[in-house]
N, C-alpha and C positions, 0 to 999 in steps of 0.2 A: 200623655194624650188627654185632652180636656173632655170631661164627661159631664153633662148637665145633671144637677142634683135633683131637680124636680121635673115632673112631667109638664109639658107645655099644654096649656088649655086649648080646647077645641076652637074657641073664638079667636085666640091669637094665631093659631094655625090657619084658620080660614081667612083672617085679615092678611096674613103674609101671602097666601096663595092668591087672593083677590088682587093684591098689589102687583104680584108677579105677572098675572094675566093681563092686568091693565097696562103695564109697561110693554108687554109683548104686543098687545092690540094697538097701542100708540105707534110703536116701531113699524108694524105692518102697514098702518094707515099712512105714515110718512113715506114709506118705500113705494107704496102704490101711487101716492100723489106725485112723487118724483118721477116714477116711470111714466105716468100719464103726461106730465109736462114735457118730458124728454121726447115722447112720441109725437106730441103736437108742436114741438120745437118752440115752446114758450118758456123754457127753463132759463132762469137767470142765476140759479145757485149751483148749477152743475155744468162744468166745462167739458166739452167733448168736440172732437174735430168734425166739421161739417163737410159735405160733399163738395161744396164750392171751393173750400180751401185746398182740398186734395187735387182738384182739377187744375188750379192755378199753379201748383208746385210742379206738376208733370211737364 
């Protein structure tokens, strides 16, 4: 089992934590943006069946 030999500095720990939070914030922003575009039916990057196609198949 690998064990670190020296203690990680506070600044390195804070940088890693800030990077992790930044990535989570970006992912949440993208998800919200995609959700909004799907609700307004302006999405070009997300494929989903529309009500018109379902009515034509019946």
